[in-house]
VOGU-3710 file (C-alpha; in Angstrom, 3 decimals, decimal comma):
1> yaddengdda> -105,556/70,143/-26,835  -104,531/69,616/-22,853  -105,779/67,690/-19,748  -105,056/68,404/-16,439  -103,545/65,676/-13,930  -107,264/64,679/-13,351  -108,328/64,047/-16,589  -110,172/66,761/-17,212  -110,051/69,868/-19,819  -106,995/72,146/-19,305
11> tppyrivnft> -107,693/75,822/-18,669  -107,413/76,582/-21,593  -108,043/73,593/-22,721  -105,812/74,412/-26,152  -103,218/77,333/-27,659  -102,387/78,222/-31,328  -98,489/78,618/-32,703  -97,371/79,799/-35,805  -94,208/78,862/-37,880  -92,674/79,441/-40,886
21> lnvtdippai> -91,000/76,425/-43,554  -87,978/77,647/-45,965  -87,300/74,976/-48,556  -84,023/75,266/-50,681  -81,970/73,013/-52,600  -78,896/71,693/-51,093  -75,374/70,413/-53,053  -74,558/66,914/-53,002  -73,612/65,241/-49,904  -69,696/63,239/-49,925
31> envsiepyvf> -69,785/60,774/-47,091  -67,614/57,259/-46,090  -64,412/58,793/-47,846  -62,234/55,713/-48,289  -58,797/56,103/-49,654  -56,596/53,278/-49,562  -53,269/52,704/-49,243  -52,554/56,396/-47,724  -49,107/55,384/-48,730  -47,742/54,045/-52,122
41> eiyyestnis> -44,763/54,285/-54,493  -45,122/55,867/-56,592  -44,206/54,490/-60,432  -45,640/50,693/-59,708  -48,543/51,226/-57,664  -51,707/53,594/-57,005  -53,870/54,356/-54,716  -58,096/53,697/-54,455  -60,247/56,832/-53,245  -63,905/55,842/-52,856
51> siitdnfavd> -67,119/57,223/-51,426  -70,730/57,126/-50,974  -72,377/60,406/-52,938  -75,672/61,126/-52,946  -78,079/64,130/-53,699  -81,691/65,398/-53,305  -82,185/65,553/-56,578  -79,584/63,758/-58,711  -75,959/63,842/-58,532  -74,469/65,435/-61,960
61> kawinatrpd> -70,942/64,376/-61,993  -67,978/63,924/-59,120  -63,987/64,512/-59,359  -61,574/64,687/-57,751  -58,610/67,836/-56,795  -55,006/66,619/-56,281  -52,559/69,295/-55,372  -49,256/67,968/-55,685  -45,694/68,287/-53,604  -44,294/70,397/-56,587
71> nssyvdfmnn> -47,929/72,566/-56,069  -49,351/71,633/-59,521  -53,203/70,956/-59,634  -54,349/67,531/-60,996  -58,122/66,825/-61,715  -59,690/63,988/-62,581  -63,267/62,540/-62,902  -64,429/59,477/-61,249  -66,522/56,589/-61,902  -69,794/55,824/-60,437
81> neslytinyn> -72,004/52,625/-59,640  -75,192/54,541/-58,703  -74,088/56,206/-55,664  -70,386/54,838/-55,215  -67,867/57,092/-57,158  -64,316/55,761/-57,192  -60,934/56,592/-58,547  -56,951/55,210/-58,863  -54,879/57,648/-58,507  -50,794/57,340/-59,333
91> ttisgvhsie> -47,973/59,902/-60,001  -44,069/60,106/-60,620  -43,899/62,909/-58,000  -43,437/61,661/-54,910  -44,299/63,433/-51,464  -47,676/64,235/-50,075  -50,459/64,956/-52,644  -53,465/66,944/-50,677  -56,629/65,187/-52,537  -60,294/66,743/-52,266
101> icandtaslv> -63,463/64,970/-53,527  -65,887/67,450/-55,066  -69,461/66,685/-56,453  -72,165/68,544/-58,078  -76,120/68,463/-58,868  -78,347/69,024/-61,770  -78,611/71,971/-59,923  -74,713/73,111/-60,600  -74,569/73,095/-56,694  -71,320/71,754/-55,817
111> sctspfdiia> -69,712/70,163/-52,806  -65,996/69,443/-51,472  -64,454/67,524/-49,399  -62,160/68,833/-46,782  -58,127/67,893/-47,649  -56,847/64,184/-47,300  -53,352/63,770/-47,491  -51,731/60,713/-49,226  -47,788/59,907/-49,676  -46,697/58,985/-52,534
121> sgntsieamp> -43,309/57,410/-51,813  -40,111/57,401/-54,122  -37,499/57,429/-51,258  -37,182/54,620/-48,253  -34,839/53,689/-45,541  -32,467/50,619/-44,997  -30,935/49,527/-41,837  -28,019/47,185/-41,607  -29,191/44,525/-38,657  -26,841/42,306/-37,107
131> nstlvevani> -27,892/39,475/-35,739  -26,173/40,390/-32,700  -24,860/43,835/-31,537  -22,576/42,526/-28,614  -20,549/40,079/-29,352  -18,257/38,079/-26,465  -14,701/36,752/-27,494  -13,615/34,649/-25,020  -9,916/32,380/-25,028  -7,731/34,716/-26,837
141> tiyeganfil> -3,897/34,176/-26,303  -0,452/34,965/-28,213  -0,690/31,982/-30,028  -4,619/31,571/-30,813  -7,256/34,410/-31,762  -10,666/33,598/-32,629  -13,442/33,211/-35,356  -17,275/34,151/-35,052  -19,621/34,534/-37,854  -21,523/37,594/-38,461
151> nitanntgys> -25,261/37,644/-39,726  -25,941/41,018/-41,497  -29,746/41,619/-42,737  -30,152/44,289/-44,922  -33,935/45,455/-43,608  -36,060/48,286/-45,975  -38,347/49,272/-43,500  -39,627/52,207/-46,093  -42,896/52,125/-48,532  -40,669/52,024/-51,915
161> rakdvnvtiv> -37,838/49,834/-53,040  -34,473/50,630/-52,996  -31,905/49,971/-55,782  -28,288/49,166/-55,216  -28,408/48,357/-51,534  -24,912/47,461/-50,018  -23,543/47,797/-46,427  -20,189/48,124/-45,835  -18,181/46,994/-43,100  -15,740/48,779/-41,452
171> tpnninssks> -13,593/46,862/-38,168  -10,870/47,903/-36,106  -7,008/47,106/-35,715  -6,379/43,349/-34,608  -10,150/42,375/-36,141  -10,592/41,505/-39,740  -13,483/41,199/-41,703  -13,932/38,293/-44,644  -16,092/41,326/-46,449  -15,706/44,422/-46,483
181> liefglllkn> -19,034/44,870/-48,770  -21,944/43,167/-49,018  -24,106/43,779/-51,905  -27,740/43,415/-51,658  -29,144/44,634/-55,088  -32,414/45,886/-55,478  -34,697/45,470/-52,198  -38,495/45,914/-52,658  -40,214/47,680/-50,054  -40,640/46,198/-46,549
191> swssnitnis> -38,626/43,148/-46,900  -35,155/42,234/-46,052  -31,584/39,821/-47,462  -29,405/38,685/-45,400  -25,700/37,348/-45,712  -22,903/36,625/-43,607  -19,246/37,435/-43,050  -16,629/35,735/-40,542  -15,099/37,937/-38,587  -12,166/37,071/-36,986
201> vrestppgdy> -9,941/38,016/-33,929  -6,356/38,484/-34,077  -4,039/36,328/-31,258  -2,702/38,554/-28,907  -5,433/40,975/-29,006  -5,473/42,894/-25,612  -8,599/42,959/-23,880  -11,630/45,771/-24,345  -14,999/46,544/-26,163  -14,394/46,800/-30,416
211> lvnltanwtn> -16,864/48,594/-32,458  -17,417/46,985/-36,245  -19,459/49,662/-38,151  -21,904/48,658/-40,967  -22,649/51,448/-43,223  -25,846/50,543/-45,616  -26,143/52,525/-48,562  -28,909/52,417/-51,414  -30,461/54,366/-54,300  -33,909/55,467/-53,913
221> ldntsdwsis> -36,629/55,178/-56,437  -36,344/58,925/-57,012  -32,858/58,310/-57,814  -31,514/60,389/-54,845  -29,015/58,028/-52,139  -29,290/57,887/-48,462  -27,160/55,714/-46,126  -27,639/54,302/-42,446  -24,610/53,375/-39,789  -25,186/50,585/-37,403
231> nvtvnilsnp> -22,315/49,197/-35,438  -21,436/45,691/-33,332  -19,729/46,043/-30,247  -16,747/43,150/-29,960  -16,321/42,509/-26,269  -12,696/40,480/-26,221  -12,508/39,021/-23,028  -10,045/38,940/-20,365  -8,128/35,590/-20,588  -4,922/35,425/-18,293
241> vidilndtin> -3,564/32,534/-19,261  0,139/30,558/-17,156  1,760/28,298/-19,365  4,912/26,139/-18,014  7,262/25,568/-21,102  8,705/22,157/-19,853  6,633/19,194/-20,799  8,396/17,477/-18,122  10,992/18,356/-15,025  13,755/15,761/-14,761
251> itaqsgnsdi> 16,126/15,470/-11,958  18,663/13,062/-10,909  19,881/12,893/-7,614  22,308/10,538/-5,268  19,966/10,019/-2,151  21,849/12,364/0,381  21,886/14,876/-2,325  20,237/16,824/-4,980  19,866/18,663/-7,936  18,642/21,777/-9,717
261> enmtlmsign> 16,390/22,218/-12,518  15,083/25,382/-14,070  11,217/25,757/-14,788  10,266/28,306/-17,841  6,701/30,037/-17,049  5,246/32,316/-19,850  2,281/34,435/-19,913  0,267/33,422/-23,294  -2,851/34,775/-22,234  -3,822/38,542/-23,833
271> devdditisc> -3,776/39,710/-20,068  -1,240/39,501/-17,206  -1,106/36,984/-14,798  -0,872/38,278/-11,248  -0,627/36,651/-7,919  1,224/33,801/-9,131  2,326/31,059/-6,729  4,293/27,776/-6,944  4,319/24,701/-5,229  4,694/20,688/-5,095
281> isgevcqnft> 1,298/19,644/-4,865  1,229/15,348/-4,820  3,062/12,373/-5,396  6,003/10,991/-3,203  8,403/13,665/-4,347  6,487/16,666/-2,725  5,537/14,265/-0,111  9,287/12,517/0,913  11,577/14,815/-0,543  12,467/18,630/0,026
291> veiepnyisl> 11,914/20,587/-2,880  12,620/23,733/-2,354  11,362/26,404/-5,132  12,704/29,991/-6,069  10,799/32,203/-6,304  7,477/30,570/-5,102  5,444/33,729/-5,805  5,266/35,821/-8,551  3,468/39,306/-8,389  3,040/39,987/-11,980
301> lqsgnmtsvr> 3,550/38,406/-15,367  2,795/40,468/-18,284  1,502/39,099/-21,304  4,047/37,767/-23,693  6,714/37,496/-20,611  8,623/34,567/-19,524  10,443/33,919/-16,260  12,602/31,103/-15,218  12,101/29,286/-11,357  14,797/27,127/-9,666
311> invtvpdsyp> 13,305/23,671/-8,733  16,181/22,493/-5,846  15,411/18,582/-4,824  16,829/17,000/-1,864  17,035/13,325/-1,418  16,973/11,642/2,005  19,799/9,462/2,809  19,749/6,004/2,232  16,424/6,659/-0,185  15,509/3,131/-2,446
321> tgtysgiidv> 17,103/3,906/-5,861  13,964/4,069/-8,309  12,355/7,355/-10,307  9,580/9,122/-8,052  7,059/11,450/-9,382  5,684/14,368/-7,983  3,546/17,544/-9,740  4,680/21,043/-9,772  1,715/23,230/-9,474  1,314/26,822/-11,079
331> nsqntsdsvp> -1,678/28,587/-9,586  -2,979/31,713/-10,296  -6,729/33,326/-9,489  -7,971/32,741/-12,913  -5,112/30,302/-14,569  -3,096/27,387/-13,287  -0,998/25,236/-15,279  1,179/22,077/-14,105  3,801/19,858/-14,875  5,569/16,044/-13,340
341> lyvnvplnls> 8,654/16,222/-11,619  10,531/13,105/-12,119  13,355/12,701/-9,806  15,751/9,876/-10,755  17,937/8,661/-7,657  20,629/6,093/-8,598  21,737/2,690/-7,369  23,875/3,625/-4,638  25,991/0,975/-3,284  27,642/2,480/-0,005
351> wsqspseisk> 27,900/1,723/3,536  30,388/3,494/6,065  32,868/1,455/8,947  33,942/2,851/11,926  36,751/3,376/13,498  39,202/3,271/11,534  41,510/2,057/14,152  41,373/-0,372/17,218  44,165/-0,474/19,683  44,109/-3,106/22,484
361> rvikskdgsf> 46,657/-3,552/25,214  45,854/-7,528/26,036  47,864/-9,940/28,615  48,944/-13,297/27,369  46,732/-16,545/27,549  43,675/-14,214/28,077  40,347/-14,233/26,492  37,908/-10,923/26,501  36,370/-8,419/23,812  38,819/-6,865/21,446
371> sgvnikntgn> 36,264/-4,290/20,590  34,030/-4,103/17,336  33,676/-1,940/14,393  30,074/-0,745/13,639  29,105/-0,854/9,857  26,099/1,482/8,360  24,191/1,057/4,929  24,916/4,169/3,875  23,800/3,856/0,201  19,613/3,325/-0,754
381> splrldiiwy> 19,599/-0,760/-1,896  19,678/-3,648/0,458  23,508/-4,328/0,923  25,610/-7,452/1,131  29,385/-7,775/2,297  32,130/-10,546/3,148  33,799/-9,293/6,286  37,401/-10,485/5,983  40,412/-9,904/7,528  44,099/-10,672/7,556
391> gnvtpyltkn> 47,953/-9,953/9,244  48,947/-11,918/11,929  46,643/-10,684/14,792  44,181/-12,969/13,187  44,877/-16,218/14,396  44,432/-14,649/18,031  40,844/-13,071/17,020  37,125/-14,092/16,386  34,534/-12,094/14,570  30,720/-12,879/14,742
401> atelyldige> 29,974/-12,664/11,353  31,763/-13,435/8,244  29,058/-12,030/6,101  26,073/-8,804/6,669  23,015/-8,387/4,872  22,042/-4,815/5,642  19,070/-3,331/4,853  18,510/0,537/3,983  19,953/2,680/6,850  20,661/-0,072/8,851
411> ekyveinysa> 23,678/-0,711/11,027  25,137/-3,483/12,522  27,977/-4,375/15,007  30,605/-6,811/14,276  31,968/-8,196/17,773  35,505/-9,060/17,536  37,035/-11,110/20,632  40,392/-11,853/21,694  42,374/-15,015/22,745  45,987/-13,411/23,687
421> pdvnqesvyt> 48,892/-16,260/22,467  51,003/-17,232/25,778  54,238/-15,373/25,004  57,295/-14,518/26,924  57,840/-11,149/25,961  56,039/-7,990/24,162  54,678/-8,822/21,707  52,352/-6,478/18,635  50,024/-8,416/16,251  48,490/-6,458/13,332
431> gyvksrnttt> 46,132/-6,969/10,938  43,134/-5,271/9,497  39,270/-6,352/9,583  37,835/-5,068/6,307  33,870/-4,947/4,926  33,949/-5,672/0,950  31,436/-5,650/-1,864  33,136/-6,062/-5,132  30,310/-4,525/-7,144  30,692/-0,916/-6,276
441> tpsekstfln> 33,548/1,420/-6,185  35,301/1,641/-3,370  34,786/-2,005/-3,314  36,172/-1,859/0,262  36,430/-0,477/4,058  38,611/-1,325/6,742  39,972/-1,240/9,863  43,199/-1,123/11,648  43,618/-4,124/14,331  46,180/-3,540/16,975
451> msvypfsvdi> 46,898/-5,930/19,843  49,654/-5,459/22,211  50,714/-8,520/24,482  52,111/-8,218/27,609  53,997/-11,766/28,914  52,338/-10,957/32,517  51,290/-13,511/34,618  49,475/-13,685/37,975  48,359/-17,190/39,489  47,061/-17,716/43,015
461> ieptqtqpat> 49,054/-21,064/44,108  46,986/-21,371/47,601  44,196/-21,708/48,374  42,523/-23,285/45,260  39,278/-25,305/44,985  41,183/-28,290/45,148  42,804/-27,484/48,797  40,787/-24,700/49,975  40,971/-22,654/53,414  38,263/-24,119/54,988
471> nvtynetiea> 36,125/-23,540/58,657  36,996/-19,595/58,040  35,184/-17,752/60,503  35,573/-13,449/60,889  38,587/-12,211/61,459  40,527/-15,033/60,929  44,412/-14,074/59,191  44,229/-15,841/56,035  47,593/-16,177/53,604  47,358/-16,256/49,951
481> kvnvtyglvw> 50,132/-17,137/47,933  50,613/-15,917/44,194  52,978/-16,925/41,385  53,610/-13,380/39,406  55,616/-13,044/36,487  56,820/-10,788/33,484  58,074/-13,117/30,810  60,262/-15,503/32,444  61,364/-13,058/35,341  59,474/-13,124/38,622
491> iisgldwevr> 58,311/-10,074/39,950  59,427/-9,208/43,343  58,154/-5,425/43,484  56,312/-2,735/42,107  52,804/-4,544/42,449  49,974/-3,091/44,454  47,555/-5,786/45,644  43,171/-5,785/46,109  41,933/-8,644/47,576  37,928/-9,524/46,953
501> ienytssiea> 35,922/-12,221/48,717  32,990/-12,616/46,354  30,138/-15,396/45,371  27,431/-14,968/42,859  25,575/-12,202/44,800  28,194/-10,529/45,949  32,105/-9,404/46,171  33,781/-7,809/49,194  37,207/-6,716/49,791  39,126/-8,180/52,315
511> nitnaqfssv> 41,636/-5,977/54,558  45,601/-6,930/53,248  47,552/-7,201/56,284  50,759/-7,695/54,595  52,456/-8,399/51,049  55,847/-9,766/50,705  57,781/-11,762/48,270  59,436/-14,818/49,226  62,442/-15,121/47,423  62,731/-18,817/48,664
521> eklwhinfts> 59,403/-19,705/46,701  59,650/-17,564/44,465  55,857/-16,610/45,375  54,237/-13,301/46,821  52,703/-14,406/50,607  49,496/-11,903/50,821  47,705/-11,891/54,815  44,668/-10,570/54,888  41,492/-10,685/56,835  38,624/-12,561/56,440
531> pdlednhayn> 35,715/-10,211/56,362  31,970/-10,914/58,079  30,652/-13,427/55,640  28,233/-15,996/56,178  29,060/-19,570/57,341  27,972/-22,780/55,465  28,879/-20,864/52,569  32,240/-21,299/50,022  33,400/-18,289/48,209  35,678/-17,158/45,631
541> lnitanytdk> 39,357/-15,871/46,128  39,873/-12,982/44,061  43,762/-11,567/43,972  44,284/-8,886/41,569  48,028/-7,338/41,019  48,522/-4,101/39,704  52,448/-4,020/38,019  52,714/-0,087/38,354  55,930/0,102/36,035  54,212/-1,612/32,968
551> nlvlsdiehn> 50,647/0,105/33,987  49,164/-3,674/33,441  46,258/-4,951/35,993  45,656/-8,825/36,424  43,227/-10,932/38,432  43,206/-14,607/39,039  40,191/-16,198/40,447  40,098/-19,389/42,916  36,614/-20,503/42,877  35,040/-21,929/46,382
561> sivyvdtiap> 38,623/-21,827/47,710  37,016/-19,771/50,794  34,712/-22,066/52,817  33,175/-20,857/56,230  32,418/-22,693/58,792  30,594/-25,530/57,237  28,718/-28,571/58,921  24,972/-28,504/56,803  25,499/-31,843/54,088  24,480/-31,363/50,399
571> lvniyvpekv> 21,046/-32,000/48,364  21,776/-34,537/46,211  19,660/-36,229/42,984  19,828/-38,401/40,593  18,117/-38,430/36,660  18,229/-41,552/34,970  15,613/-43,075/32,288  13,441/-45,689/33,556  13,992/-47,725/30,797  17,441/-48,143/28,676
581> asnstveils> 18,309/-50,187/25,417  20,467/-53,191/26,088  24,227/-52,446/25,245  23,428/-48,683/25,277  25,121/-45,933/26,687  23,108/-43,826/29,551  23,623/-40,618/30,401  23,112/-40,462/34,203  22,737/-37,050/35,525  23,316/-35,908/39,256
591> ngtdsggirn> 22,570/-32,504/41,025  24,294/-31,664/44,081  23,025/-28,347/46,164  25,143/-26,817/48,512  26,132/-23,376/49,664  29,458/-24,739/50,780  30,420/-25,930/47,086  30,411/-29,765/45,963  33,869/-31,312/45,920  32,396/-34,473/43,859
601> itgivtypdn> 29,863/-36,895/43,255  30,522/-40,674/43,237  28,559/-43,693/42,654  28,346/-47,546/43,441  26,328/-49,877/40,390  24,595/-52,734/41,351  24,195/-54,670/38,660  21,119/-57,418/38,429  23,351/-60,251/39,163  24,235/-58,372/42,152
611> tteqvvfdft> 27,835/-57,502/41,648  28,865/-53,313/42,024  30,900/-51,447/40,558  32,179/-47,895/41,906  31,780/-44,836/39,403  33,184/-41,040/39,183  30,512/-38,398/37,333  32,261/-35,853/35,440  31,279/-31,589/36,280  29,521/-30,225/33,901
621> eqignvymyk> 28,335/-27,386/35,015  27,497/-24,569/37,971  24,594/-22,883/38,686  23,998/-20,423/41,419  24,827/-23,278/44,398  23,924/-26,305/42,392  26,325/-28,443/40,518  25,724/-30,548/37,846  27,532/-33,536/37,094  26,797/-36,315/34,694
631> ldfsntsqmg> 27,992/-39,860/33,675  28,319/-41,935/30,919  27,541/-45,204/31,924  28,080/-48,012/28,919  28,195/-51,152/30,558  24,588/-52,341/30,165  25,157/-55,698/28,511  23,020/-57,686/31,526  19,262/-57,477/31,411  17,039/-56,434/34,250
641> iykinvtacd> 17,165/-53,991/36,863  20,327/-51,998/38,068  20,539/-50,097/41,345  22,810/-47,034/41,513  23,671/-44,907/44,734  25,100/-41,545/44,488  26,727/-39,622/46,974  27,939/-35,640/47,110  30,171/-34,473/49,373  30,998/-30,759/49,481
651> lssncnstnt> 34,574/-28,857/49,939  34,256/-29,204/54,284  33,783/-32,944/53,463  30,121/-33,197/54,506  28,140/-35,937/52,023  24,968/-36,954/51,915  23,148/-39,680/49,435  20,385/-40,920/47,284  19,589/-44,211/45,116  17,151/-44,957/42,065
661> tfgvypmicf> 16,956/-47,972/39,195  16,703/-48,292/36,276  15,887/-51,509/34,217  17,831/-52,684/30,590  15,825/-53,864/28,273  16,394/-54,918/24,757  15,068/-52,038/22,602  13,928/-51,559/19,094  13,572/-48,532/16,740  9,579/-48,164/15,203
671> aghsidiedp> 10,036/-45,229/12,390  8,675/-45,221/8,868  7,204/-42,272/6,180  3,529/-42,134/6,495  1,856/-41,174/2,758  -1,032/-41,862/0,542  -0,038/-44,791/-1,457  -2,517/-44,934/-3,330  -1,816/-40,637/-4,765  0,836/-40,403/-7,705
681> deptlhvgfs> 1,944/-37,385/-5,753  2,379/-39,108/-2,755  1,083/-36,854/-0,146  1,835/-37,042/3,689  -0,311/-38,825/6,113  -1,176/-37,933/9,822  -1,191/-41,568/11,786  -0,904/-42,082/14,958  0,219/-45,678/16,638  -1,068/-46,429/20,079
691> fydpgtstll> 1,143/-49,288/22,188  -1,341/-51,213/24,982  0,190/-54,014/27,070  -1,625/-57,258/25,366  -5,204/-57,995/26,892  -5,110/-54,683/28,905  -6,216/-50,885/28,463  -2,391/-49,653/29,772  -0,726/-47,384/27,357  2,727/-48,479/27,061
701> yyiqsdtngy> 3,555/-45,663/23,992  1,685/-43,405/21,518  3,307/-42,363/18,249  2,403/-40,126/15,658  3,665/-38,537/12,457  5,044/-35,023/12,185  3,928/-32,514/9,805  6,207/-33,815/6,881  4,827/-37,657/7,579  7,671/-39,225/9,527
711> ynetidarsy> 7,821/-40,711/12,544  10,876/-42,292/14,750  10,671/-43,929/18,275  12,443/-46,472/20,020  10,341/-48,665/21,827  10,345/-52,178/23,871  10,950/-55,514/21,766  7,761/-57,182/22,654  4,564/-57,831/22,077  1,569/-55,166/22,130
721> dmyvniwnds> -2,157/-54,797/21,519  -1,448/-51,693/18,406  -4,040/-49,455/17,276  -3,283/-47,446/14,357  -5,674/-44,726/14,007  -5,926/-43,204/9,844  -8,323/-40,433/8,987  -11,622/-41,225/11,073  -11,185/-45,480/10,170  -8,841/-47,804/12,697
731> lklydssiik> -6,692/-50,769/12,387  -6,103/-52,851/15,698  -3,587/-55,541/16,063  -3,559/-57,940/18,842  -0,874/-60,024/20,358  1,867/-58,239/17,587  5,476/-59,010/18,122  8,000/-56,766/17,384  11,291/-57,698/18,247  13,020/-55,920/16,057
741> stndpmlfgy> 13,317/-52,719/14,328  11,351/-52,048/11,670  10,853/-49,417/8,998  7,398/-48,374/7,452  5,916/-51,135/8,957  2,503/-49,706/7,518  1,623/-47,973/4,910  -2,150/-46,586/3,807  -3,880/-44,978/0,858  -7,095/-43,699/-0,004
751> isptligkgs> -9,046/-45,730/-2,820  -11,462/-43,328/-4,727  -14,927/-45,054/-5,138  -14,413/-45,150/-8,959  -11,888/-47,364/-8,962  -13,996/-50,027/-6,675  -17,551/-49,674/-8,575  -21,306/-48,881/-8,173  -22,412/-48,734/-4,767  -19,486/-48,213/-3,057
761> lkgmaientl> -18,446/-45,189/-0,524  -14,639/-45,571/0,224  -11,917/-47,694/0,532  -8,408/-48,539/1,820  -5,085/-49,939/0,605  -2,778/-51,360/3,529  0,448/-52,281/3,420  1,238/-54,595/6,524  4,344/-55,993/7,290  3,352/-56,532/11,146
771> nfsvakltfd> 2,357/-59,893/12,226  -0,458/-60,569/14,852  -3,114/-63,336/15,983  -6,195/-61,390/15,233  -6,898/-57,884/13,742  -10,095/-55,705/13,477  -10,749/-53,457/10,396  -13,399/-50,425/11,557  -14,629/-47,784/8,785  -16,705/-44,882/9,932
781> ysefsditvs> -19,694/-44,221/7,926  -21,138/-40,925/9,921  -19,576/-38,377/6,757  -22,213/-40,274/3,977  -26,274/-39,335/4,190  -28,371/-41,170/1,683  -27,537/-44,560/2,296  -29,404/-47,615/4,093  -27,073/-48,483/6,881  -28,360/-52,174/6,904
791> nlgiyscedw> -27,256/-52,538/3,577  -23,336/-51,579/4,442  -21,158/-54,081/4,628  -16,695/-54,235/3,975  -15,634/-56,214/1,092  -12,088/-57,506/0,424  -9,566/-57,561/-2,580  -6,994/-60,386/-2,973  -5,520/-58,844/-6,245  -5,306/-55,012/-5,601
801> drysgcdgdw> -3,242/-52,961/-8,687  -2,147/-49,885/-7,344  -3,742/-46,822/-9,342  -5,929/-49,303/-11,376  -8,534/-51,117/-9,383  -8,537/-54,925/-8,612  -8,059/-57,445/-10,682  -10,153/-59,972/-8,941  -13,054/-59,828/-7,326  -14,562/-57,561/-4,296
811> trlssttntn> -15,459/-60,159/-1,513  -17,913/-58,933/1,320  -17,161/-59,931/4,482  -18,922/-60,754/7,596  -18,965/-57,151/9,690  -20,923/-55,915/12,612  -22,129/-52,427/12,303  -22,272/-50,123/15,447  -24,999/-47,227/15,024  -24,448/-45,480/18,225
821> sstisttirn> -20,451/-44,494/16,627  -21,592/-44,765/12,767  -18,926/-47,513/12,322  -19,006/-51,086/11,112  -16,023/-53,053/11,500  -14,473/-56,630/10,333  -12,187/-59,467/12,441  -9,716/-60,492/10,071  -7,566/-63,924/10,351  -4,241/-64,761/8,673
831> kiekayalae> -3,447/-61,569/6,895  -4,553/-58,252/5,791  -5,074/-57,954/2,047  -4,436/-55,258/-0,008  -7,533/-53,365/-0,053  -10,802/-53,382/1,259  -13,734/-51,152/0,812  -17,045/-49,995/2,591  -20,029/-50,061/0,142  -23,961/-51,188/0,142
841> yvcgngvcey> -23,008/-53,137/-2,502  -20,278/-53,758/-5,608  -21,213/-53,448/-9,166  -19,490/-56,400/-11,169  -18,541/-58,886/-8,453  -20,930/-61,366/-9,616  -23,095/-60,735/-6,414  -26,211/-59,326/-6,369  -26,290/-57,968/-2,801  -28,734/-55,038/-3,327
851> d> -31,866/-54,882/-5,450
//
């Protein structure tokens, strides 16, 4: 029945259909087939075949139908457990087996599955597997090869065992294997076994790829044989190596010379070396010497080949002796090597001396420069040379050196001056000046000396410094008389003349109006006209005679012999010490200043008893217009004030005077050596002595020790208030009478507190030989902290033992403290004890000053 969409009966409400059912019997159903494994090993394994088999009535039996690889058939019935039917299938025939599962029911209806292919494995695959299929080998040289371990695994990748498994190893040339055959024996399916072999690469093997073949051989389970091949690529890397066959390069060359040594290069790698550069790269040899390398570039050096390189080293001139090093570097893009270069510079004591000969023409009784020799150290070590000479010329020569010390490369000039002898005929004197060092060969160098002395003489007779031509005016004719001789003979002809008027600032040639020899006087009379020069000045007359026959030229000068009109008196000064020691010689100096020259300086000395004495000063020196004189005055026996009046007169008799006074008193020497007498090493001390006029603040003398502790001064013999400063402390002696020379009048020493006792700060030892009325000793305590100033005192020791201590007691003295200056003072009367101490208290003296 059917309803419409509204729920009402459909129209028509129903229909009738007729169908026919055909009920028949069916064979068993075979389901859920399982075959495990599909591949199995013959002889040793089987495969399990199972299936669920059902029937609408009942299953009668089930079986498998196997078609073998040899097309034979095999049928076997299955066992069942209810609807599960199973069977184990094995075989000795390898290959693909086709399996059908069949079943019948009780009605004899039969059903079968489609065939299932399973494999019975009787052969397998073996693979020889190296641990690496590419091995890179580096650093092959012509001396060394390489080795590596090759691990070979025989891997059974099939489904049955293999018998008699082995791997053969075949290597190319230059490569060897320690094993050519590796036996593995029985190898079960899906299993592996490993073994190793040592692969060695021979030296000199060229770079490239080399194959090592691995062949696996085996016998299958079905007694068939099989094999497989694998290989290992051995990549021999390029290894260009340059080697310097020399361990060192040793060269010996004198300074200034060169030497050559060969260096051998070899290509010892397994590949050629190209673009090789060779250089000296470091060290004193490379920096300071000249190093030439031939060749310094090599484009190609085949493996195993050698080549030679020249190393030429030049040592600089005068280079010091010693062994110097450098580095020779051989460099290519991929390889380098270096070798030390040692250059031994032997000791070279050598020098040069020039010129080889000196010849000089001189005139008798004249002094001058003979020339000299240049001596240069051309060796490589400091050099000492003795400068010696011999020959009859040497008494008339002087040299400025008797020995020379020359540093390396240093050059010195030995100056030679001559003083020609007074001869009456032409004389030749010869000799040698030599430089000598007896420790070397040759031991000396020499210069030949030749001095020719000519007896030529030119002497101005008039005017002279003592008899000058005075009141000279411009354009006045002046006559000079000159004595000219050659040996013992007067020269009466063959002379050319020159007259010059000079002073220290100018030289002017005078016009000669006549030159004539006087046979009566045996003198040449030279008339000349005075040039236009400044008045009030004295000038030198310089006359030069040229003896043309002998080619000799000689001049004579008369100083201040030409005086132009002079009306100005000289300036005069006198210098004398303010105080002079009695019975001593005093040097009195006087200077006269006059452009017209000074004739003399004289004086009158007035003694303390008013007696007088005329004195004449001695000329010592002229500097420009200043003429210096001195008087050594020794008549100083009288005590008191001396007066001296000094008069200077010029060459034109213009005079001027001045005067001064000086006192003559008894004088003494105050000297000594300041040392620390409490130190056994006696180091020097700085001590200052101030001498005052007694009762005043007028300082008369101040004497202090030098850096070595010495002092030595002359002072008046009299009484002083003397102040002595030592360290920061002081000792003052009042009204000390010092009337005779004294040496070491006072000695001081620093006393350590350890020699004084607990509570002490410092001490002073004093050894005094001077007398006094009262003394005052002052200590400075500013250097000390953590002290109670009010407790400070000064102690004395009457019996002091040097270096040891006080053999008696320390006595505290009355003292005064000045806190502003941080000093404490005590007054000493009668005598100065040997030791004093600054202390707050002194333990061990039996007195308790401070608790």
